[in-house]
Residue, then its C-alpha position, 0 to 999 in steps of 0.5 A: x482503516x486496517x492498521x496491520x495491513x493484513x487482509x487475510x482470506x476475504x469472504x468474496x468471489x467474482x467472475x467479472x461478469x459485470x463491470x462498470x467504471x468511474x473515469x478521472x483525469x489520468x495520473x501521469x506518474x501512476x506506474x512509479x507510485x503506489x497510490x491507494x483507494x480509501x474506503x470510508x466508514x460512510x461506505x464511500x470511496x475517496x481518491x484523487x486525479x491527475x490534476x490534484x482534484x480529490x473526489x468522493x464516490x459511492x459504492x456504485x461509483x456515482x460522484x458525491x463531490x469533487x474538490x481541488x484545493x491546489x493553486x494553479x502552480x501546484x496543479x502543474x506539479x501533479x501531486x500524488x496523494x495518500x489518504x486516511x479517515x478520522x471521524x468525519x474528516x479525510x486526511x490527505x497528504x501529498x508528495x509535494x509538502x502539504x497535508x489537508x484535513x477535509x470534511x468528508x461530507x462535502x470536501x470543504x477544507x478544514x485545515x491546510x498544513x505546510x511541511x518543508x518536505x513531501x510525504x511518501x507513505x500510507x497514513x495510519x490513524x490511531x485514536x486522535x493522531x495520525x502517522x506518516x513518513x516523509x521523503x527525509x525518512x522521518x516519521x511524523x505524528x500529528x493530531x487529527x483534531x488540529x493538525x499540530x505536529x506532536x512528535x517526529x523521529x529521524x532515521x538515516x536519510x540517503x542523498x538520493x530519494x527513492x520513489x517507492x512508497x514507504x509503509x507503516x503499521x500500528x499494533x498496540x502501543x507501537x508504530x512500526x515503519x520501514x525507511x527507504x534504506x531498509x531500516x525497520x523501526x519500532x516506536x512508542x506511539x505516544x511520544x515517539x521514543x525508540x523501542x527497537x531498530x533493525x537494519x535489513x540491508x548492509x552498507x554496501x546496499x547504501x549506495x544503491x538505496x534508491x533501487x531498493x523496493x520494500x513491500x508494505x509491512x504486514x503485522x500478524x502472529x506477533x511478527x512483521x513480514x515484508x519482502x524486497x526486490x533484493x531476494x529477501x523475505x523477512x519475518x521479524x519479531x515485533x517485540x524485539x526486532x530480532x529476525x525470526x527467519x529470512x527466505x529467498x523471495x524476490x518481491x515488492x508486493x504486499x504479502x498476505x498471512x492466513x493462519x500459519x501460512x505466508x503468501x507472497x507473489x514474486x516480481x517474476x510471477x511465482x506464488x510462494x506459500x511459506x510456513x510461518x513458523x520456520x520460513x520453509x517453502x511449502x509450494x511454488x506455483x508459476x502464476x504467469x505460465x499461461x501468459x505470453x511473456x517473452x520479454x519479461x515485460x509483464x509483471x504482477x502488480x498486487x494480489x488479494x486472497x478471497x475464499x481460497x482464490x488468489x486474484x493477481x493483477x498485472x501491469x498489462x491490465x489482466x487479472x489472474x484468478x487461481x485456486x490457492x489450495x491446488x495452484x490451478x488457474x481458473x481464469x484470466x480476465x482482461x480488465x484494461x490495457x494498462x496496469x491495474x494495482x492490487x485488487x480491493x474488496x469492499x463489502x460485496x464488490x471488488x474495485x480495481x485502480x488504473x491510471x485513469x479509472x476505478x473499475x468495479x465488479x460484483 
């Protein structure tokens, strides 16, 4: 697992000459959630479908196992599930209130943990514990061995719940997470004691907290980077919580940091390249300039940079490939007719996720 969320400049390139897909029962709320494929250390992929089944497929998209540990009633609630791996176990936490520890080899249930509230973040694993944030804006730490809760830490919890998945990163002895009202918190990983906390939104925003969408946090250069849909991109000193700089970029997509540059794509489709030291904008490129978008309905969903090319997926199923150094567009690929999430590169293949399929290309 990548505990810093920074993918950098990956050594990979594709022109989508050959694609194949693994289809699954559609996830209804796909457009409002941000589920993620998990790539395991036995070179397989684990994900879930619209009926709460969890499946494991190999790199060539052949199914290894498929299981469903939900009751009939729970299946109807169509859980959204977040995953992590520890040793030979998969941790699966959902937005209803359950955490499952599952055997990676066969999908059998090792342990089921009931919570009094659902979970709303990616899961991070460190040594023998895992970390996740729930819908009450509480970060919780569990043992990977027996699933016992070791500690938790409450942050301010607005009355109205946000659907935007929250994010956490781990570096050294600290776990950093952002809650639904934009408070960034750093805690000691061992006991959950507070290291620092930095609110990034004024109280005025508190009323419309449910409209705030933060990007995933990214750790690089001893700083935490993230942006939001309120025109703010932050670089925050990871040791002190002090804001290094703030820039005007409107984005809820995960940024990428490559050496001294920060790459962000705004919700309107502009690629910003920003100097990491002072936060100055070096270049802005409109990545949607060749896309017909009269009603502004076409939005970026996520991007990845590989061999100095940026691959940007859109909510209309297109994927744009451009040269990051020149800003010149190389191609627009039609992958699907519906939203595809941020591209994933695993080994020598790229995997794209839509509401009812995983698509692979070399």
